Each structure stands twice: as C-alpha cells, then as structure tokens.
BALOBA-1460 file (C-alpha; in Angstrom, 3 decimals):
// residues 225
<rec num="1" residu="m" x="0.176" y="-0.172" z="0.082"/>
<rec num="2" residu="t" x="1.417" y="3.099" z="-0.963"/>
<rec num="3" residu="g" x="0.666" y="6.777" z="0.933"/>
<rec num="4" residu="p" x="-0.779" y="9.877" z="-1.085"/>
<rec num="5" residu="e" x="1.336" y="12.080" z="-3.282"/>
<rec num="6" residu="v" x="3.178" y="14.714" z="-2.777"/>
<rec num="7" residu="t" x="2.412" y="18.171" z="-4.538"/>
<rec num="8" residu="e" x="4.664" y="17.906" z="-7.877"/>
<rec num="9" residu="l" x="6.068" y="20.530" z="-9.683"/>
<rec num="10" residu="v" x="6.262" y="20.112" z="-13.356"/>
<rec num="11" residu="d" x="8.340" y="22.337" z="-15.969"/>
<rec num="12" residu="l" x="6.055" y="22.720" z="-19.073"/>
<rec num="13" residu="s" x="8.689" y="24.582" z="-21.426"/>
<rec num="14" residu="v" x="11.397" y="23.920" z="-23.746"/>
<rec num="15" residu="p" x="14.938" y="24.984" z="-23.121"/>
<rec num="16" residu="v" x="15.610" y="28.970" z="-24.977"/>
<rec num="17" residu="e" x="18.741" y="28.329" z="-26.745"/>
<rec num="18" residu="t" x="20.140" y="29.393" z="-30.105"/>
<rec num="19" residu="g" x="19.120" y="27.955" z="-33.340"/>
<rec num="20" residu="m" x="16.185" y="26.523" z="-31.352"/>
<rec num="21" residu="p" x="12.350" y="26.141" z="-33.415"/>
<rec num="22" residu="v" x="10.734" y="29.088" z="-34.013"/>
<rec num="23" residu="y" x="7.476" y="30.109" z="-36.326"/>
<rec num="24" residu="p" x="8.419" y="30.572" z="-39.941"/>
<rec num="25" residu="g" x="9.179" y="33.903" z="-40.680"/>
<rec num="26" residu="d" x="9.809" y="35.162" z="-37.037"/>
<rec num="27" residu="p" x="13.191" y="36.361" z="-35.783"/>
<rec num="28" residu="e" x="16.281" y="33.458" z="-34.896"/>
<rec num="29" residu="v" x="17.040" y="32.848" z="-31.551"/>
<rec num="30" residu="s" x="20.780" y="33.600" z="-30.925"/>
<rec num="31" residu="i" x="22.124" y="33.345" z="-27.188"/>
<rec num="32" residu="g" x="25.742" y="33.639" z="-26.346"/>
<rec num="33" residu="p" x="28.347" y="35.535" z="-23.987"/>
<rec num="34" residu="a" x="28.530" y="39.396" z="-23.560"/>
<rec num="35" residu="l" x="30.308" y="39.570" z="-20.675"/>
<rec num="36" residu="t" x="32.590" y="36.482" z="-19.515"/>
<rec num="37" residu="v" x="34.110" y="36.430" z="-15.889"/>
<rec num="38" residu="a" x="37.563" y="35.384" z="-17.673"/>
<rec num="39" residu="r" x="37.386" y="39.060" z="-19.364"/>
<rec num="40" residu="d" x="35.471" y="41.250" z="-17.485"/>
<rec num="41" residu="g" x="34.512" y="39.272" z="-13.898"/>
<rec num="42" residu="v" x="31.456" y="38.564" z="-14.219"/>
<rec num="43" residu="n" x="29.132" y="35.863" z="-16.726"/>
<rec num="44" residu="v" x="26.215" y="37.695" z="-18.766"/>
<rec num="45" residu="l" x="24.396" y="36.449" z="-21.651"/>
<rec num="46" residu="a" x="23.559" y="38.462" z="-24.740"/>
<rec num="47" residu="v" x="19.986" y="37.217" z="-26.155"/>
<rec num="48" residu="h" x="18.435" y="38.081" z="-29.471"/>
<rec num="49" residu="m" x="14.930" y="36.364" z="-30.057"/>
<rec num="50" residu="g" x="11.355" y="37.336" z="-30.882"/>
<rec num="51" residu="s" x="8.308" y="38.051" z="-28.777"/>
<rec num="52" residu="q" x="6.686" y="34.396" z="-29.894"/>
<rec num="53" residu="s" x="9.697" y="32.543" z="-28.932"/>
<rec num="54" residu="g" x="9.580" y="28.779" z="-27.409"/>
<rec num="55" residu="t" x="6.709" y="28.136" z="-24.545"/>
<rec num="56" residu="h" x="5.528" y="31.662" z="-24.773"/>
<rec num="57" residu="v" x="1.826" y="33.576" z="-24.368"/>
<rec num="58" residu="d" x="-0.077" y="35.691" z="-27.278"/>
<rec num="59" residu="a" x="-1.833" y="38.420" z="-25.773"/>
<rec num="60" residu="p" x="-4.856" y="39.534" z="-27.753"/>
<rec num="61" residu="y" x="-2.856" y="42.518" z="-29.398"/>
<rec num="62" residu="h" x="-1.189" y="39.610" z="-31.671"/>
<rec num="63" residu="f" x="-3.967" y="40.149" z="-33.374"/>
<rec num="64" residu="g" x="-5.272" y="43.401" z="-33.436"/>
<rec num="65" residu="d" x="-4.168" y="46.924" z="-32.872"/>
<rec num="66" residu="a" x="-7.657" y="47.642" z="-30.662"/>
<rec num="67" residu="l" x="-6.646" y="44.641" z="-28.082"/>
<rec num="68" residu="p" x="-5.151" y="44.216" z="-24.944"/>
<rec num="69" residu="t" x="-1.112" y="44.198" z="-24.549"/>
<rec num="70" residu="l" x="0.184" y="41.841" z="-22.120"/>
<rec num="71" residu="d" x="0.406" y="44.401" z="-19.508"/>
<rec num="72" residu="d" x="-2.989" y="45.320" z="-20.022"/>
<rec num="73" residu="l" x="-4.218" y="41.435" z="-19.158"/>
<rec num="74" residu="p" x="-5.653" y="40.747" z="-15.229"/>
<rec num="75" residu="l" x="-2.967" y="38.191" z="-13.854"/>
<rec num="76" residu="d" x="-5.337" y="35.522" z="-13.361"/>
<rec num="77" residu="r" x="-5.301" y="35.243" z="-17.085"/>
<rec num="78" residu="f" x="-1.901" y="33.515" z="-16.072"/>
<rec num="79" residu="a" x="-2.378" y="30.961" z="-13.137"/>
<rec num="80" residu="g" x="-5.018" y="28.739" z="-12.051"/>
<rec num="81" residu="s" x="-6.728" y="25.496" z="-12.155"/>
<rec num="82" residu="a" x="-6.473" y="23.348" z="-15.363"/>
<rec num="83" residu="t" x="-8.679" y="20.976" z="-17.339"/>
<rec num="84" residu="v" x="-5.972" y="19.136" z="-19.720"/>
<rec num="85" residu="v" x="-7.719" y="17.801" z="-22.760"/>
<rec num="86" residu="d" x="-6.595" y="14.540" z="-24.770"/>
<rec num="87" residu="a" x="-6.515" y="15.504" z="-28.435"/>
<rec num="88" residu="r" x="-3.587" y="12.811" z="-28.934"/>
<rec num="89" residu="g" x="-3.447" y="10.401" z="-32.013"/>
<rec num="90" residu="l" x="-4.400" y="12.622" z="-34.627"/>
<rec num="91" residu="a" x="-2.799" y="12.880" z="-38.169"/>
<rec num="92" residu="p" x="-0.663" y="15.426" z="-39.239"/>
<rec num="93" residu="r" x="-2.582" y="18.887" z="-39.809"/>
<rec num="94" residu="a" x="-6.010" y="17.393" z="-38.342"/>
<rec num="95" residu="a" x="-7.970" y="19.751" z="-37.031"/>
<rec num="96" residu="i" x="-9.464" y="19.659" z="-33.492"/>
<rec num="97" residu="g" x="-13.186" y="20.027" z="-33.050"/>
<rec num="98" residu="a" x="-15.238" y="21.197" z="-30.635"/>
<rec num="99" residu="a" x="-16.719" y="17.862" z="-29.565"/>
<rec num="100" residu="a" x="-13.164" y="17.697" z="-27.711"/>
<rec num="101" residu="f" x="-14.348" y="20.392" z="-25.667"/>
<rec num="102" residu="r" x="-17.888" y="19.264" z="-24.738"/>
<rec num="103" residu="e" x="-17.018" y="18.667" z="-20.933"/>
<rec num="104" residu="v" x="-14.646" y="21.695" z="-20.208"/>
<rec num="105" residu="r" x="-16.242" y="24.440" z="-17.801"/>
<rec num="106" residu="a" x="-15.887" y="28.373" z="-17.294"/>
<rec num="107" residu="g" x="-13.072" y="29.256" z="-15.199"/>
<rec num="108" residu="t" x="-10.315" y="26.992" z="-15.915"/>
<rec num="109" residu="i" x="-7.400" y="27.261" z="-17.895"/>
<rec num="110" residu="v" x="-7.607" y="24.791" z="-21.075"/>
<rec num="111" residu="l" x="-4.488" y="22.932" z="-21.848"/>
<rec num="112" residu="v" x="-4.842" y="20.667" z="-25.779"/>
<rec num="113" residu="a" x="-2.491" y="17.659" z="-25.423"/>
<rec num="114" residu="t" x="-2.051" y="16.558" z="-28.709"/>
<rec num="115" residu="g" x="1.770" y="14.704" z="-28.237"/>
<rec num="116" residu="w" x="3.366" y="16.828" z="-30.579"/>
<rec num="117" residu="s" x="5.711" y="17.934" z="-28.433"/>
<rec num="118" residu="a" x="7.577" y="14.587" z="-28.906"/>
<rec num="119" residu="h" x="8.455" y="15.840" z="-33.029"/>
<rec num="120" residu="w" x="9.963" y="19.505" z="-31.278"/>
<rec num="121" residu="g" x="13.215" y="19.937" z="-33.212"/>
<rec num="122" residu="t" x="11.894" y="17.850" z="-36.361"/>
<rec num="123" residu="a" x="10.074" y="19.384" z="-39.696"/>
<rec num="124" residu="a" x="7.483" y="17.254" z="-38.376"/>
<rec num="125" residu="y" x="6.842" y="19.826" z="-35.569"/>
<rec num="126" residu="l" x="4.948" y="22.082" z="-38.344"/>
<rec num="127" residu="e" x="2.544" y="19.218" z="-39.238"/>
<rec num="128" residu="h" x="1.032" y="20.081" z="-35.678"/>
<rec num="129" residu="p" x="-2.982" y="19.660" z="-35.344"/>
<rec num="130" residu="y" x="-5.084" y="22.730" z="-34.350"/>
<rec num="131" residu="l" x="-8.314" y="24.082" z="-33.249"/>
<rec num="132" residu="s" x="-11.182" y="23.989" z="-35.271"/>
<rec num="133" residu="e" x="-13.134" y="27.828" z="-35.699"/>
<rec num="134" residu="e" x="-15.752" y="25.842" z="-34.215"/>
<rec num="135" residu="a" x="-13.633" y="24.469" z="-30.719"/>
<rec num="136" residu="a" x="-12.155" y="28.097" z="-30.378"/>
<rec num="137" residu="e" x="-15.772" y="29.015" z="-30.289"/>
<rec num="138" residu="l" x="-17.042" y="26.709" z="-27.738"/>
<rec num="139" residu="l" x="-14.066" y="27.123" z="-25.850"/>
<rec num="140" residu="v" x="-15.033" y="31.264" z="-25.679"/>
<rec num="141" residu="e" x="-18.876" y="30.405" z="-25.241"/>
<rec num="142" residu="r" x="-18.235" y="28.724" z="-22.035"/>
<rec num="143" residu="g" x="-16.044" y="31.305" z="-20.496"/>
<rec num="144" residu="v" x="-12.482" y="30.437" z="-21.035"/>
<rec num="145" residu="r" x="-10.285" y="32.876" z="-21.419"/>
<rec num="146" residu="t" x="-6.817" y="30.832" z="-21.383"/>
<rec num="147" residu="v" x="-5.766" y="27.748" z="-23.418"/>
<rec num="148" residu="g" x="-2.509" y="26.034" z="-24.212"/>
<rec num="149" residu="i" x="-1.318" y="23.543" z="-26.617"/>
<rec num="150" residu="d" x="2.068" y="21.430" z="-27.023"/>
<rec num="151" residu="a" x="2.068" y="22.838" z="-30.661"/>
<rec num="152" residu="l" x="3.580" y="25.633" z="-32.466"/>
<rec num="153" residu="s" x="-0.182" y="27.298" z="-32.659"/>
<rec num="154" residu="v" x="-3.581" y="26.827" z="-32.057"/>
<rec num="155" residu="d" x="-3.753" y="27.519" z="-36.227"/>
<rec num="156" residu="p" x="-1.855" y="25.532" z="-38.945"/>
<rec num="157" residu="t" x="1.578" y="26.363" z="-39.779"/>
<rec num="158" residu="p" x="1.904" y="27.925" z="-42.326"/>
<rec num="159" residu="a" x="-1.873" y="29.440" z="-42.258"/>
<rec num="160" residu="a" x="-3.502" y="31.552" z="-44.915"/>
<rec num="161" residu="d" x="-5.799" y="32.523" z="-41.889"/>
<rec num="162" residu="f" x="-5.879" y="32.346" z="-38.448"/>
<rec num="163" residu="p" x="-8.826" y="31.919" z="-37.277"/>
<rec num="164" residu="a" x="-8.781" y="29.966" z="-33.940"/>
<rec num="165" residu="h" x="-6.506" y="32.866" z="-33.048"/>
<rec num="166" residu="r" x="-9.289" y="35.440" z="-34.076"/>
<rec num="167" residu="v" x="-11.683" y="34.345" z="-32.047"/>
<rec num="168" residu="l" x="-9.817" y="33.933" z="-29.101"/>
<rec num="169" residu="c" x="-7.970" y="37.009" z="-29.061"/>
<rec num="170" residu="g" x="-10.959" y="38.652" z="-30.198"/>
<rec num="171" residu="a" x="-12.284" y="37.321" z="-26.589"/>
<rec num="172" residu="h" x="-9.357" y="38.899" z="-25.040"/>
<rec num="173" residu="a" x="-8.058" y="35.444" z="-24.179"/>
<rec num="174" residu="v" x="-4.674" y="34.530" z="-23.371"/>
<rec num="175" residu="i" x="-3.046" y="31.772" z="-25.954"/>
<rec num="176" residu="a" x="0.113" y="29.842" z="-24.588"/>
<rec num="177" residu="e" x="1.971" y="27.728" z="-27.536"/>
<rec num="178" residu="n" x="5.217" y="25.315" z="-27.367"/>
<rec num="179" residu="l" x="4.340" y="23.485" z="-24.077"/>
<rec num="180" residu="t" x="5.667" y="20.219" z="-23.794"/>
<rec num="181" residu="g" x="5.416" y="17.368" z="-20.640"/>
<rec num="182" residu="l" x="1.493" y="17.708" z="-21.279"/>
<rec num="183" residu="g" x="0.929" y="13.651" z="-21.640"/>
<rec num="184" residu="g" x="2.149" y="13.186" z="-17.946"/>
<rec num="185" residu="l" x="-0.287" y="16.312" z="-16.832"/>
<rec num="186" residu="l" x="-3.078" y="13.692" z="-18.574"/>
<rec num="187" residu="l" x="-1.844" y="10.827" z="-16.167"/>
<rec num="188" residu="a" x="-2.114" y="13.042" z="-13.264"/>
<rec num="189" residu="q" x="-5.791" y="13.936" z="-14.061"/>
<rec num="190" residu="e" x="-7.083" y="11.036" z="-14.913"/>
<rec num="191" residu="s" x="-5.776" y="9.398" z="-11.687"/>
<rec num="192" residu="g" x="-7.610" y="12.167" z="-9.716"/>
<rec num="193" residu="r" x="-4.833" y="14.477" z="-9.004"/>
<rec num="194" residu="p" x="-6.200" y="18.628" z="-9.681"/>
<rec num="195" residu="v" x="-3.556" y="20.190" z="-11.860"/>
<rec num="196" residu="e" x="-3.061" y="23.863" z="-11.973"/>
<rec num="197" residu="v" x="-0.726" y="25.711" z="-13.931"/>
<rec num="198" residu="s" x="1.537" y="28.489" z="-14.125"/>
<rec num="199" residu="l" x="2.252" y="30.803" z="-17.287"/>
<rec num="200" residu="f" x="3.334" y="34.323" z="-16.431"/>
<rec num="201" residu="p" x="5.079" y="36.365" z="-19.184"/>
<rec num="202" residu="i" x="8.209" y="38.138" z="-18.947"/>
<rec num="203" residu="r" x="6.725" y="41.683" z="-17.976"/>
<rec num="204" residu="l" x="7.327" y="42.985" z="-21.934"/>
<rec num="205" residu="a" x="5.483" y="46.662" z="-21.773"/>
<rec num="206" residu="g" x="2.652" y="46.738" z="-24.737"/>
<rec num="207" residu="a" x="3.845" y="43.612" z="-25.834"/>
<rec num="208" residu="d" x="2.157" y="40.879" z="-28.045"/>
<rec num="209" residu="g" x="3.543" y="38.440" z="-26.307"/>
<rec num="210" residu="a" x="6.225" y="37.201" z="-24.175"/>
<rec num="211" residu="p" x="8.586" y="33.888" z="-23.309"/>
<rec num="212" residu="v" x="7.269" y="32.100" z="-20.312"/>
<rec num="213" residu="r" x="8.248" y="29.101" z="-17.761"/>
<rec num="214" residu="a" x="5.259" y="27.622" z="-18.113"/>
<rec num="215" residu="v" x="4.896" y="25.064" z="-15.095"/>
<rec num="216" residu="a" x="2.063" y="22.741" z="-14.100"/>
<rec num="217" residu="r" x="1.566" y="21.924" z="-9.731"/>
<rec num="218" residu="l" x="-0.040" y="18.596" z="-9.440"/>
<rec num="219" residu="g" x="-1.887" y="18.341" z="-6.034"/>
<rec num="220" residu="q" x="-2.583" y="15.138" z="-4.070"/>
<rec num="221" residu="r" x="-4.967" y="12.694" z="-5.452"/>
<rec num="222" residu="v" x="-8.957" y="13.263" z="-4.557"/>
<rec num="223" residu="p" x="-10.429" y="10.477" z="-2.837"/>
<rec num="224" residu="q" x="-13.025" y="8.996" z="-4.781"/>
<rec num="225" residu="e" x="-16.526" y="9.145" z="-2.626"/>
C-alpha cells in the first residue's frame, strides 16, 4: 500500500537556446556570451529572440492593434486550475473539433495535449494538429479565457488565415503555445490529481506576447466518494 502523492511541480517549457525552432518568419534565437568572468569579472548572456519564441503566451494584441496588450491583462489569466484535454493520436495537420471540449467548464485554463511536442526540433513539428474555429468558439462560449497547446500554434502552420487566434484573441483570451510534457499531466488528471498551471510571461511593456516558464502543480489525489 502506498501513501498519498506529494505535491509535484512539472516544467512544461522548452529550453531557450540558439537555433531553436521558431514560427516561420519570426526572428531566430541567438544566445551567447556578452561578458565573461575571465575578461569582465562576471558572466552575462546576450539574448536575441522574438516575443513569440519558445514556450510563450500570445496577448490579444498579437492579432489586433485595438486589443489588449500583455500588460493590459489581469494576472489571473496566467495562472489557475487547469483541464487537460486529450487530443493525441490525430493525423498531421488535423483539426481538433468542438466535440473534444464538450466537458470543459468556465473558469479553467484549458491545455490541449496533442502529443506533438515529441516532434520538437524536427520538420514534423510544423505539421501539428490545430483548433478548429468551432472549437475556439465553444471555448469562448464556455467562458474559457486561457488556452494552451503543445504545438507551434493553435492554427495550422503555415496558415493563410488564423481563425482560432482571431476568435480567442477577440474574446481577450490568452494563448500559450509550444508547451511540453502534457502527457504526464493527463495521467495525473486521470488518476484524480488536481492540476494547476502557471504561465506568467516576462513583463514586456505593450507587448503582443512573451516567453514564459510554464509550470504545472500536481496536487494530491482526490478521494473517490
């Protein structure tokens, strides 16, 4: 007989490093020494990257000049109880329909586990599943205002249009992309462990988005009545 699970923190972020994958056309990531102990007495990195690099959040402003920037949004958009939706096993470039989100409740952060983080760093990563416009509309109707996915985008890559982004950003929702490790969260959720998530971005003033250190907190198993 085993005891109850302890609270556990799980990193949901990809490492930020030179040459890492970025959305086609975004600034490439370059990180290297600016100062060194040997020469300057301290180590300091020079960091060049876009606001949408790595594991990051999109502010609504990403898709509309009149929409809220990161610093316009309440902090509770970036942390809270999470529902992990199992969307694994889909074909490349498949749409995730509204049916996958029928059980989602208002007031929760929705994390979409496609399993596509396994392709990080390969050409196949661009062939990820994505949210259908109907799925995005259902989430908005349910009162969801934070959505994350373990893929490059909630829309196809590349895309001629961005319907899921437009729907979610138009509702002033936050979108987190390039998450990883969501399969472990599904297992925890299925075993009755509550999942909380933190997606706090770097505080870039007036920004369309920013990198985050995404972390999940897994609670103790909730006893079944």
